[in-house]
N, C-alpha and C positions, 0 to 999 in steps of 0.2 A: 195799872200801872202791870205789863204781867214779867214775867222774872227771864233770868236770856234759858235757863233754862225752859221752861215751858214754847217759847221761842225758841229756840234748839229747833228741839222735840218735832215742832208743827214744820219744819223746814225737811224732816225726813221722808218720805217716799211710803206714803199708807200703804197696808197690807191688800185692802179691799180703795177700792174711790167712795160709796159712799164713807169711811172717813178720812175726808180731805176734812183738812184746820183751815180760814182762812184767817185773815189777823193785820188788821191794821194796818199797815205802813208805819208811821210815826208815834202811835202809841204800844203795840200791841194787843189794842183789846178783840175777844175776841166775839163776843155778843153786836147785833148793831150790824152789825154785816156793811156794808153797799157793794155789790160786787160793777158795776160801774165804772165805781174811782178808788175802788181800791183800799176804800178806809171805812176806818164808826162815826156810828153819826157825829158819834162829835165835835174828832176832825172835823165832817163836814160839816159844820156847823160857822168851826170859827173859823177857817182856810171859805167858804163864802162870803161867810158875812165882811172878811177883810178886803174882798173880788179873786179871788186867787184863783179860783176855780174859773174857768171858759165854758158860756155860756151859760152862767147858774146863776137866775133874781133870786131879789128877794118877790111872792107871787105880795099884794093886795088889791082885796078887790070894798 
């Protein structure tokens, strides 16, 4: 869980575009971020298992 100061720092506009920090909108996690859904891998799995993400289904082979 990210602290509020870390979240506020990531919301500021970066001096250079390569310094842009993307965070999960649910938990604030920085690593394991999926740009397509704007959430981290852990939150993605939780929401996908509950069926709350449209177009995502569990694969089986």
